[in-house]
All heavy atoms as an XYZ file, in Angstrom:
848
protein
N     113.572    106.074    111.943
C     112.149    105.983    111.686
C     111.774    104.524    111.442
O     112.533    103.773    110.842
C     111.759    106.820    110.472
C     110.324    106.562    110.008
S     109.834    107.477    108.560
C     108.728    108.610    109.338
N     110.587    104.164    111.900
C     109.986    102.862    111.631
C     108.740    103.106    110.792
O     107.942    103.996    111.099
C     109.581    102.158    112.946
C     110.788    101.914    113.835
C     108.813    100.873    112.678
C     111.801    100.961    113.276
N     108.579    102.342    109.714
C     107.374    102.443    108.883
C     106.551    101.186    109.110
O     107.076    100.070    109.033
C     107.728    102.596    107.385
C     106.466    102.554    106.525
C     108.491    103.894    107.154
N     105.299    101.391    109.409
C     104.379    100.272    109.588
C     103.537    100.133    108.325
O     102.902    101.090    107.886
C     103.473    100.511    110.792
C     102.516     99.379    111.044
C     101.665     99.583    112.281
O     101.515    100.742    112.733
O     101.156     98.590    112.791
N     103.567     98.946    107.757
C     102.752     98.626    106.578
C     101.596     97.754    107.061
O     101.811     96.676    107.611
C     103.589     97.865    105.555
C     102.770     97.391    104.380
C     103.523     96.375    103.542
O     103.791     95.258    104.052
O     103.851     96.701    102.411
N     100.390     98.232    106.868
C      99.199     97.481    107.257
C      98.448     97.128    105.977
O      98.109     98.002    105.196
C      98.337     98.294    108.210
C      99.104     98.629    109.497
C      98.310     99.454    110.471
N      97.292     98.683    111.159
C      97.472     97.990    112.268
N      98.674     97.919    112.801
N      96.485     97.348    112.839
N      98.211     95.842    105.774
C      97.537     95.337    104.573
C      96.226     94.682    105.003
O      96.219     93.754    105.808
C      98.436     94.322    103.867
C      97.855     93.810    102.555
O      96.624     93.604    102.477
O      98.620     93.599    101.617
N      95.138     95.202    104.472
C      93.812     94.669    104.779
C      93.227     94.054    103.517
O      93.147     94.736    102.492
C      92.872     95.787    105.245
C      93.365     96.522    106.449
C      94.213     97.615    106.323
C      92.982     96.126    107.723
C      94.666     98.295    107.425
C      93.432     96.804    108.839
C      94.270     97.889    108.687
O      94.723     98.559    109.788
N      92.844     92.796    103.585
C      92.076     92.198    102.493
C      90.609     92.348    102.887
O      90.160     91.801    103.888
C      92.433     90.739    102.263
C      91.706     90.183    101.017
C      92.199     88.820    100.647
N      91.674     87.843    101.607
C      92.117     86.590    101.702
N      93.102     86.161    100.947
N      91.589     85.769    102.580
N      89.896     93.096    102.067
C      88.494     93.407    102.331
C      87.624     92.361    101.645
O      87.955     91.875    100.561
C      88.156     94.822    101.801
C      89.130     95.864    102.382
C      86.713     95.189    102.104
C      89.177     95.930    103.887
N      86.517     92.025    102.266
C      85.607     91.045    101.683
C      85.109     91.541    100.326
O      84.904     92.741    100.123
C      84.441     90.778    102.623
C      84.890     90.052    103.879
C      83.738     89.742    104.797
C      84.264     89.002    106.027
N      83.195     88.739    106.996
N      84.937     90.604     99.404
C      84.508     90.927     98.041
C      83.206     91.727     98.087
O      82.270     91.374     98.808
C      84.330     89.639     97.208
C      83.765     89.963     95.835
C      85.666     88.910     97.085
N      83.190     92.813     97.328
C      82.008     93.664     97.237
C      81.882     94.685     98.355
O      80.926     95.457     98.386
N      82.846     94.724     99.279
C      82.758     95.608    100.445
C      83.806     96.718    100.462
O      83.872     97.491    101.410
C      82.884     94.788    101.744
C      81.825     93.721    101.906
C      80.462     94.351    102.058
C      79.387     93.302    102.312
N      78.079     93.918    102.495
N      84.624     96.814     99.411
C      85.716     97.781     99.399
C      85.212     99.223     99.519
O      85.712    100.000    100.338
C      86.567     97.619     98.132
C      87.824     98.482     98.046
C      88.806     98.120     99.150
C      88.476     98.333     96.696
N      84.226     99.592     98.731
C      83.698    100.961     98.760
C      83.107    101.285    100.127
O      83.324    102.380    100.660
C      82.649    101.153     97.649
O      83.268    100.889     96.393
C      82.098    102.561     97.648
N      82.388    100.337    100.709
C      81.796    100.545    102.038
C      82.893    100.738    103.089
O      82.808    101.638    103.933
C      80.897     99.365    102.401
C      80.211     99.503    103.736
C      79.319     98.314    104.076
O      79.140     97.410    103.235
O      78.817     98.292    105.211
N      83.929     99.896    103.027
C      85.025    100.018    103.985
C      85.710    101.382    103.849
O      85.959    102.069    104.842
C      86.042     98.896    103.794
C      87.169     98.965    104.782
C      87.073     98.343    106.014
C      88.321     99.683    104.498
C      88.108     98.428    106.948
C      89.356     99.769    105.412
C      89.250     99.144    106.639
N      86.034    101.765    102.608
C      86.705    103.051    102.387
C      85.874    104.217    102.884
O      86.402    105.175    103.455
C      87.049    103.225    100.910
C      88.207    102.384    100.400
C      88.295    102.469     98.879
C      89.518    102.790    101.050
N      84.572    104.164    102.700
C      83.685    105.221    103.174
C      83.758    105.343    104.697
O      83.909    106.445    105.239
C      82.256    104.941    102.719
O      81.381    105.913    103.232
N      83.647    104.218    105.388
C      83.758    104.222    106.854
C      85.117    104.757    107.284
O      85.220    105.567    108.218
C      83.602    102.804    107.414
C      82.205    102.350    107.597
N      81.356    102.864    108.548
C      81.497    101.392    106.952
C      80.190    102.253    108.484
N      80.248    101.358    107.513
N      86.175    104.287    106.625
C      87.522    104.661    107.017
C      87.759    106.160    106.853
O      88.255    106.825    107.765
C      88.555    103.864    106.224
C      89.960    104.162    106.658
C      90.405    103.790    107.926
C      90.848    104.828    105.827
C      91.696    104.075    108.346
C      92.139    105.112    106.238
C      92.551    104.733    107.494
O      93.830    105.025    107.905
N      87.396    106.692    105.699
C      87.633    108.110    105.447
C      86.842    108.992    106.402
O      87.334    110.023    106.859
C      87.298    108.455    104.001
C      88.288    107.878    103.011
C      87.907    108.127    101.562
O      87.153    109.087    101.289
O      88.351    107.346    100.703
N      85.625    108.577    106.721
C      84.750    109.393    107.567
C      85.057    109.218    109.060
O      85.090    110.196    109.802
C      83.293    109.027    107.288
C      82.271    109.866    108.049
C      80.846    109.400    107.811
N      80.660    108.056    108.371
C      80.257    106.995    107.654
N      79.987    107.109    106.370
N      80.118    105.825    108.230
N      85.274    107.962    109.490
C      85.331    107.684    110.928
C      86.684    107.189    111.438
O      87.024    107.445    112.588
C      84.277    106.618    111.288
C      82.881    107.021    110.888
O      82.539    108.215    111.051
O      82.123    106.158    110.406
N      87.433    106.466    110.607
C      88.684    105.876    111.072
C      89.879    106.794    110.955
O      90.617    107.002    111.928
N      90.091    107.339    109.770
C      91.289    108.146    109.521
C      91.400    109.365    110.429
O      92.491    109.629    110.949
C      91.357    108.552    108.045
C      92.590    109.352    107.637
C      93.875    108.578    107.907
C      92.498    109.757    106.171
N      90.315    110.115    110.665
C      90.473    111.278    111.559
C      90.979    110.903    112.956
O      91.821    111.600    113.524
C      89.057    111.876    111.614
C      88.410    111.438    110.345
C      88.972    110.062    110.078
N      90.499    109.795    113.496
C      90.952    109.348    114.818
C      92.401    108.894    114.739
O      93.224    109.227    115.608
C      90.053    108.214    115.355
C      90.578    107.689    116.687
C      88.613    108.679    115.488
N      92.735    108.153    113.692
C      94.115    107.694    113.547
C      95.084    108.852    113.422
O      96.127    108.858    114.076
C      94.245    106.768    112.334
C      93.722    105.382    112.594
C      94.073    104.452    111.464
O      93.797    104.739    110.308
N      94.671    103.328    111.809
N      94.761    109.829    112.590
C      95.692    110.950    112.417
C      95.826    111.773    113.690
O      96.886    112.331    113.949
C      95.298    111.807    111.224
C      95.592    111.110    109.915
C      95.517    111.990    108.696
O      94.628    112.856    108.632
O      96.353    111.803    107.805
N      94.791    111.825    114.495
C      94.879    112.518    115.780
C      95.871    111.818    116.709
O      96.646    112.470    117.403
C      93.495    112.560    116.423
C      93.431    113.324    117.717
C      92.028    113.366    118.280
O      91.077    113.630    117.526
O      91.896    113.116    119.495
N      95.861    110.492    116.699
C      96.726    109.727    117.599
C      98.071    109.335    116.969
O      99.083    109.322    117.664
C      96.017    108.449    118.058
C      94.895    108.704    118.993
N      95.081    108.996    120.327
C      93.559    108.719    118.797
C      93.913    109.177    120.910
N      92.969    109.013    120.007
N      98.059    108.977    115.691
C      99.258    108.416    115.060
C     100.068    109.428    114.273
O     101.213    109.165    113.924
C      98.861    107.261    114.121
C      98.034    106.137    114.726
C      97.754    105.068    113.682
C      98.705    105.557    115.948
N      99.482    110.561    113.924
C     100.159    111.538    113.085
C      99.725    111.388    111.636
O      98.808    110.637    111.313
N     100.389    112.097    110.766
C     100.023    112.110    109.342
C     100.327    110.769    108.681
O     101.408    110.219    108.833
C     100.790    113.236    108.639
C     100.374    113.491    107.231
C      99.036    114.183    107.177
C      98.687    114.510    105.746
N      97.272    114.583    105.520
N      99.366    110.289    107.925
C      99.506    109.037    107.182
C     100.560    109.220    106.080
O     100.626    110.278    105.445
C      98.133    108.629    106.600
C      98.134    107.209    106.085
C      97.668    109.588    105.545
C      96.731    106.708    105.720
N     101.411    108.218    105.874
C     102.434    108.295    104.819
C     101.888    107.893    103.459
O     102.339    108.386    102.426
C     103.619    107.381    105.148
C     104.444    107.727    106.375
C     105.559    106.702    106.558
C     105.019    109.132    106.262
N     100.940    106.960    103.438
C     100.379    106.504    102.168
C      99.178    105.609    102.393
O      99.073    104.941    103.425
N      98.285    105.607    101.414
C      97.069    104.784    101.472
C      96.767    104.346    100.045
O      96.596    105.186     99.165
C      95.924    105.614    102.058
C      94.746    104.811    102.457
N      93.598    104.769    101.716
C      94.547    104.020    103.534
C      92.728    103.988    102.331
N      93.272    103.521    103.437
N      96.711    103.033     99.814
C      96.629    102.505     98.458
C      95.612    101.373     98.381
O      95.354    100.690     99.366
C      98.000    101.945     98.024
C      99.132    102.891     98.255
C      99.842    102.869     99.442
C      99.485    103.815     97.292
C     100.891    103.747     99.664
C     100.528    104.695     97.496
C     101.240    104.660     98.695
N      95.067    101.156     97.182
C      94.249     99.972     96.904
C      94.907     99.207     95.760
O      95.578     99.797     94.912
C      92.783    100.316     96.535
C      92.072    100.964     97.701
C      92.706    101.200     95.319
N      94.717     97.898     95.755
C      95.313     97.066     94.704
C      94.496     97.181     93.420
O      93.279     97.233     93.449
C      95.397     95.607     95.156
O      94.124     95.119     95.517
N      95.186     97.238     92.309
C      94.552     97.337     90.986
C      94.786     96.089     90.143
O      93.992     95.759     89.298
C      95.095     98.553     90.226
C      94.592     99.876     90.737
C      93.131    100.117     90.421
O      92.656     99.722     89.333
O      92.446    100.695     91.269
N      95.922     95.452     90.326
C      96.297     94.256     89.564
C      96.807     93.232     90.567
O      97.423     93.580     91.570
C      97.385     94.584     88.519
C      96.836     95.570     87.488
C      97.897     93.324     87.832
C      97.859     96.068     86.492
N      96.581     91.965     90.275
C      96.983     90.907     91.207
C      95.820     90.590     92.115
O      94.668     90.631     91.714
N      96.128     90.285     93.377
C      95.066     89.990     94.336
C      94.328     91.286     94.662
O      94.915     92.236     95.177
C      95.644     89.371     95.604
C      94.575     88.815     96.505
C      95.127     88.046     97.691
O      96.343     87.818     97.750
O      94.327     87.673     98.543
N      93.054     91.326     94.346
C      92.257     92.544     94.502
C      91.681     92.655     95.909
O      91.827     91.768     96.733
C      91.151     92.573     93.449
C      91.646     92.524     91.999
C      90.462     92.498     91.042
C      92.568     93.695     91.694
N      91.007     93.770     96.139
C      90.339     94.053     97.411
C      91.313     94.235     98.568
O      90.987     93.927     99.714
C      89.299     92.971     97.747
C      88.251     92.863     96.665
O      87.608     93.841     96.326
N      88.120     91.682     96.093
N      92.512     94.729     98.268
C      93.493     95.027     99.312
C      93.619     96.532     99.490
O      93.604     97.288     98.522
C      94.879     94.487     98.939
C      95.038     93.045     99.226
N      95.643     92.570    100.361
C      94.657     91.964     98.527
C      95.642     91.254    100.347
N      95.042     90.868     99.232
N      93.778     96.916    100.736
C      94.111     98.288    101.095
C      95.425     98.224    101.855
O      95.577     97.424    102.783
C      93.024     98.919    101.982
C      91.713     99.018    101.206
C      93.471    100.290    102.483
C      90.538     99.425    102.055
N      96.385     99.037    101.442
C      97.681     99.097    102.116
C      97.858    100.512    102.664
O      97.687    101.493    101.932
C      98.836     98.746    101.152
C     100.180     98.904    101.854
C      98.663     97.335    100.607
N      98.165    100.586    103.950
C      98.367    101.868    104.614
C      99.766    101.889    105.218
O     100.217    100.899    105.787
C      97.319    102.074    105.729
O      96.013    101.880    105.180
C      97.407    103.465    106.309
N     100.435    103.035    105.091
C     101.775    103.225    105.649
C     101.738    104.322    106.709
O     101.196    105.409    106.463
C     102.769    103.614    104.555
C     102.922    102.649    103.382
C     103.873    103.237    102.347
C     103.405    101.283    103.848
N     102.306    104.006    107.876
C     102.419    104.962    108.979
C     103.879    105.066    109.397
O     104.599    104.074    109.371
C     101.609    104.481    110.196
C     100.146    104.452    109.947
C      99.392    103.375    109.561
C      99.260    105.544    110.028
N      98.078    103.749    109.407
C      97.967    105.084    109.693
C      99.416    106.897    110.349
C      96.847    105.907    109.671
C      98.290    107.710    110.328
C      97.033    107.217    110.004
N     104.310    106.245    109.809
C     105.681    106.438    110.253
C     105.745    106.746    111.741
O     104.904    107.479    112.271
N     106.744    106.171    112.408
C     106.954    106.391    113.841
C     108.429    106.669    114.088
O     109.296    106.153    113.382
C     106.549    105.155    114.647
C     105.116    104.750    114.440
C     104.791    103.741    113.525
C     104.087    105.368    115.125
C     103.474    103.362    113.323
C     102.762    104.995    114.928
C     102.462    103.992    114.031
O     101.159    103.624    113.817
N     108.714    107.409    115.118
C     110.098    107.705    115.472
C     110.833    106.453    115.949
O     112.031    106.310    115.725
C     110.148    108.785    116.544
N     110.098    105.560    116.618
C     110.704    104.349    117.181
C     109.609    103.338    117.477
O     108.415    103.641    117.374
C     111.447    104.682    118.480
O     110.511    105.085    119.475
N     110.003    102.135    117.893
C     109.025    101.128    118.292
C     108.258    101.571    119.533
O     107.051    101.334    119.641
C     109.719     99.788    118.534
C     110.296     99.116    117.296
C     111.071     97.858    117.691
C     109.211     98.770    116.295
N     108.946    102.237    120.466
C     108.271    102.741    121.663
C     107.246    103.817    121.311
O     106.160    103.863    121.896
C     109.279    103.291    122.667
C     110.091    102.199    123.343
O     109.626    101.035    123.380
O     111.187    102.510    123.844
N     107.589    104.677    120.362
C     106.657    105.706    119.894
C     105.408    105.054    119.302
O     104.283    105.452    119.613
C     107.353    106.592    118.855
C     106.448    107.655    118.270
O     105.707    108.311    119.038
O     106.477    107.839    117.027
N     105.607    104.036    118.484
C     104.485    103.317    117.884
C     103.588    102.716    118.958
O     102.373    102.866    118.933
C     104.979    102.210    116.951
C     103.861    101.386    116.363
C     104.393    100.124    115.655
N     103.291     99.307    115.200
C     102.671     98.397    115.944
N     103.049     98.180    117.194
N     101.658     97.705    115.447
N     104.193    102.044    119.903
C     103.438    101.396    120.961
C     102.608    102.410    121.758
O     101.409    102.197    122.003
C     104.386    100.641    121.897
C     103.750     99.869    123.041
C     102.805     98.791    122.515
C     104.820     99.246    123.907
N     103.203    103.510    122.145
C     102.500    104.532    122.925
C     101.335    105.124    122.132
O     100.227    105.287    122.669
C     103.473    105.630    123.348
N     101.567    105.448    120.866
C     100.513    106.047    120.042
C      99.358    105.074    119.795
O      98.187    105.428    119.891
C     101.090    106.520    118.717
C     101.993    107.726    118.851
C     102.664    108.060    117.513
N     103.494    109.217    117.630
C     103.073    110.473    117.469
N     101.815    110.710    117.196
N     103.903    111.473    117.597
N      99.680    103.824    119.471
C      98.629    102.841    119.180
C      97.866    102.463    120.449
O      96.662    102.232    120.397
C      99.218    101.626    118.474
C      99.731    102.000    117.065
C      99.845    100.824    116.154
N      98.550    100.311    115.774
C      97.786    100.788    114.780
N      98.201    101.805    114.058
N      96.630    100.235    114.514
N      98.550    102.426    121.593
C      97.859    102.153    122.855
C      96.850    103.257    123.176
O      95.730    102.973    123.599
C      98.855    102.012    124.012
C      99.538    100.657    124.056
O      99.150     99.744    123.282
O     100.489    100.519    124.851
N      97.258    104.502    122.982
C      96.343    105.622    123.242
C      95.144    105.568    122.303
O      93.997    105.788    122.723
C      97.088    106.952    123.086
N      95.376    105.249    121.036
C      94.279    105.167    120.080
C      93.313    104.041    120.444
O      92.090    104.204    120.340
C      94.824    104.956    118.667
C      93.742    104.948    117.601
S      94.418    104.748    115.939
C      94.929    103.036    115.977
N      93.844    102.913    120.887
C      92.995    101.769    121.224
C      92.027    102.096    122.355
O      90.938    101.512    122.431
C      93.865    100.570    121.610
N      92.365    103.045    123.209
C      91.510    103.435    124.324
C      90.454    104.471    123.933
O      89.548    104.746    124.711
C      92.363    103.991    125.459
C      93.292    102.953    126.060
C      94.230    103.576    127.064
C      95.237    102.543    127.549
N      96.298    103.141    128.348
N      90.569    105.037    122.753
C      89.645    106.086    122.299
C      88.307    105.448    121.927
O      88.257    104.569    121.066
C      90.253    106.802    121.095
C      89.493    108.056    120.703
O      88.243    108.028    120.680
O      90.158    109.056    120.391
N      87.196    105.871    122.536
C      85.893    105.278    122.224
C      85.476    105.462    120.759
O      84.756    104.622    120.208
C      84.913    105.989    123.161
C      85.682    106.956    123.962
C      87.133    106.855    123.596
N      85.951    106.526    120.130
C      85.635    106.717    118.700
C      86.294    105.641    117.860
O      85.725    105.169    116.872
C      86.091    108.099    118.221
C      85.406    109.260    118.923
C      86.082    110.569    118.605
N      87.471    110.518    119.049
C      88.436    111.319    118.603
N      88.172    112.236    117.682
N      89.658    111.218    119.064
N      87.503    105.209    118.234
C      88.203    104.145    117.517
C      87.482    102.816    117.726
O      87.312    102.034    116.797
C      89.664    104.063    117.959
C      90.424    103.038    117.200
C      90.951    101.880    117.690
C      90.730    103.042    115.805
N      91.574    101.173    116.690
C      91.452    101.877    115.509
C      90.466    103.943    114.776
C      91.905    101.566    114.241
C      90.920    103.643    113.495
C      91.631    102.466    113.239
N      87.047    102.564    118.944
C      86.307    101.341    119.236
C      85.008    101.277    118.441
O      84.637    100.215    117.922
C      86.022    101.232    120.740
C      87.263    101.044    121.586
C      88.028     99.785    121.210
O      87.449     98.740    120.952
N      89.349     99.880    121.180
N      84.323    102.400    118.293
C      83.089    102.450    117.501
C      83.381    102.176    116.030
O      82.642    101.443    115.363
C      82.404    103.807    117.667
N      84.464    102.749    115.516
C      84.859    102.506    114.128
C      85.156    101.022    113.906
O      84.701    100.431    112.926
C      86.082    103.362    113.765
C      86.761    102.878    112.522
C      86.194    103.111    111.271
C      87.942    102.144    112.584
C      86.797    102.630    110.118
C      88.545    101.668    111.448
C      87.973    101.914    110.215
O      88.561    101.420    109.086
N      85.905    100.412    114.813
C      86.227     98.983    114.678
C      84.960     98.126    114.669
O      84.840     97.193    113.871
C      87.149     98.532    115.801
C      88.575     99.085    115.782
C      89.341     98.594    116.998
C      89.291     98.744    114.491
N      84.022     98.452    115.529
C      82.763     97.699    115.574
C      81.990     97.813    114.263
O      81.371     96.850    113.814
C      81.883     98.201    116.724
O      82.473     97.893    117.956
N      82.058     98.982    113.638
C      81.321     99.209    112.389
C      81.967     98.519    111.190
O      81.293     98.280    110.187
C      81.201    100.712    112.120
N      83.253     98.197    111.275
C      83.965     97.654    110.108
C      84.448     96.217    110.276
O      84.968     95.640    109.325
C      85.164     98.544    109.739
O      86.051     98.628    110.859
C      84.706     99.934    109.313
N      84.287     95.637    111.440
C      84.845     94.312    111.710
C      84.360     93.252    110.720
O      85.123     92.366    110.325
C      84.578     93.873    113.172
C      83.107     93.629    113.422
C      85.413     92.649    113.517
N      83.138     93.344    110.256
C      82.601     92.347    109.333
C      82.970     92.613    107.871
O      82.575     91.847    106.991
C      81.080     92.257    109.475
C      80.668     91.672    110.823
O      81.432     90.855    111.377
O      79.590     92.048    111.316
N      83.707     93.676    107.609
C      84.105     94.011    106.241
C      85.511     93.508    105.905
O      85.862     93.368    104.742
C      84.049     95.531    106.029
C      82.712     96.202    106.337
C      82.825     97.709    106.162
C      81.605     95.634    105.471
N      86.310     93.242    106.929
C      87.704     92.826    106.743
C      87.797     91.308    106.770
O      87.251     90.658    107.659
C      88.606     93.436    107.841
C      90.045     92.941    107.697
C      88.552     94.957    107.789
N      88.503     90.760    105.779
C      88.725     89.317    105.710
C      90.003     88.937    106.460
O      89.989     88.101    107.347
C      88.799     88.890    104.243
C      88.829     87.395    104.049
O      88.329     86.665    104.920
O      89.358     86.951    103.019
N      91.129     89.571    106.092
C      92.433     89.282    106.697
C      93.206     90.594    106.835
O      93.142     91.453    105.954
C      93.258     88.305    105.824
C      92.575     86.947    105.769
C      94.685     88.155    106.342
C      93.241     85.976    104.811
N      93.964     90.709    107.920
C      94.843     91.854    108.115
C      96.245     91.357    108.415
O      96.416     90.427    109.202
C      94.358     92.715    109.279
C      95.307     93.840    109.622
C      94.909     94.566    110.893
O      93.777     94.504    111.324
N      95.866     95.242    111.489
N      97.248     91.977    107.783
C      98.642     91.693    108.113
C      99.356     93.016    108.369
O      98.993     94.051    107.808
C      99.371     90.917    106.996
O      99.320     91.682    105.791
C      98.751     89.557    106.765
N     100.357     92.955    109.220
C     101.123     94.143    109.571
C     102.602     93.796    109.521
O     103.008     92.737    109.994
C     100.753     94.620    110.987
O      99.359     94.893    111.033
C     101.511     95.869    111.365
N     103.386     94.700    108.920
C     104.840     94.550    108.917
C     105.453     95.857    109.390
O     104.969     96.935    109.040
C     105.364     94.231    107.514
C     104.880     92.910    106.999
C     105.588     92.448    105.766
N     105.565     93.428    104.677
C     106.168     93.238    103.518
N     106.859     92.143    103.294
N     106.086     94.139    102.575
N     106.519     95.758    110.163
C     107.291     96.931    110.549
C     108.543     96.956    109.693
O     109.272     95.962    109.605
C     107.648     96.885    112.029
C     106.447     96.952    112.978
C     106.920     96.898    114.421
C     105.605     98.181    112.730
N     108.768     98.082    109.048
C     109.857     98.221    108.088
C     110.844     99.281    108.570
O     110.445    100.324    109.089
C     109.294     98.629    106.722
C     108.148     97.768    106.181
C     107.520     98.434    104.971
C     108.654     96.383    105.831
N     112.121     99.022    108.348
C     113.169     99.979    108.680
C     113.772    100.482    107.379
O     114.285     99.692    106.579
C     114.226     99.317    109.552
C     115.246    100.303    110.076
C     116.196     99.642    111.014
N     116.997     98.670    110.256
C     117.856     97.848    110.802
N     118.016     97.829    112.095
N     118.550     97.021    110.060
N     113.740    101.781    107.129
C     114.300    102.308    105.880
C     115.797    102.043    105.755
O     116.516    102.044    106.755
C     114.036    103.816    105.969
C     112.948    103.960    106.971
C     113.142    102.830    107.942
N     116.237    101.819    104.525
C     117.659    101.674    104.250
C     118.270    103.053    104.015
O     117.564    104.067    103.953
C     117.888    100.805    102.999
O     117.388    101.499    101.865
C     117.218     99.456    103.142
N     119.549    103.080    103.825
C     120.251    104.358    103.629
C     119.851    105.059    102.343
O     120.049    106.252    102.203
C     121.759    104.143    103.661
O     122.148    103.288    102.591
N     119.283    104.334    101.372
C     118.896    104.964    100.094
C     117.413    105.289    100.025
O     116.932    105.801     99.019
C     119.308    104.083     98.893
C     118.585    102.730     98.944
C     120.815    103.919     98.834
C     118.751    101.892     97.692
N     116.667    105.030    101.085
C     115.223    105.283    101.083
C     114.920    106.769    101.148
O     115.499    107.487    101.976
C     114.563    104.575    102.274
O     113.197    104.912    102.323
N     113.996    107.252    100.304
C     113.601    108.669    100.408
C     112.753    108.941    101.661
O     112.639    110.078    102.082
C     112.798    108.922     99.132
C     112.364    107.584     98.670
C     113.363    106.603     99.175
N     112.202    107.892    102.259
C     111.481    108.028    103.524
C     112.419    107.566    104.621
O     112.864    106.436    104.622
C     110.199    107.153    103.549
C     109.224    107.600    102.474
C     109.558    107.209    104.923
C     108.008    106.680    102.363
N     112.737    108.451    105.547
C     113.627    108.091    106.658
C     113.023    108.618    107.896
O     113.378    109.067    108.794
C     115.007    108.650    106.449
C     115.687    107.977    105.289
C     117.126    108.201    105.472
N     117.786    108.400    104.207
C     119.072    108.453    104.108
N     119.813    108.346    105.163
N     119.654    108.613    102.958
């Protein structure tokens, strides 16, 4: 399994607006294409206004195929257009679980 960690720094004062758009318009499309979300978090201490999302894939090829299909979905394109001005910075990491990880 490959876990993708996506970290979004949302513009100050826009976190609630972003979450509203995401829950209503983004997540349903993502779960249709990517499968069930592993985790969704907001920062409480430290650098604020961050959202961290975890997705699981069988392999890098699986990830590529699923994300390519989602990128072609007009509903996803509409969601991106509605939220592009709310995101300050986005980073993505691909993680490989170790032998002691409860997520494999």
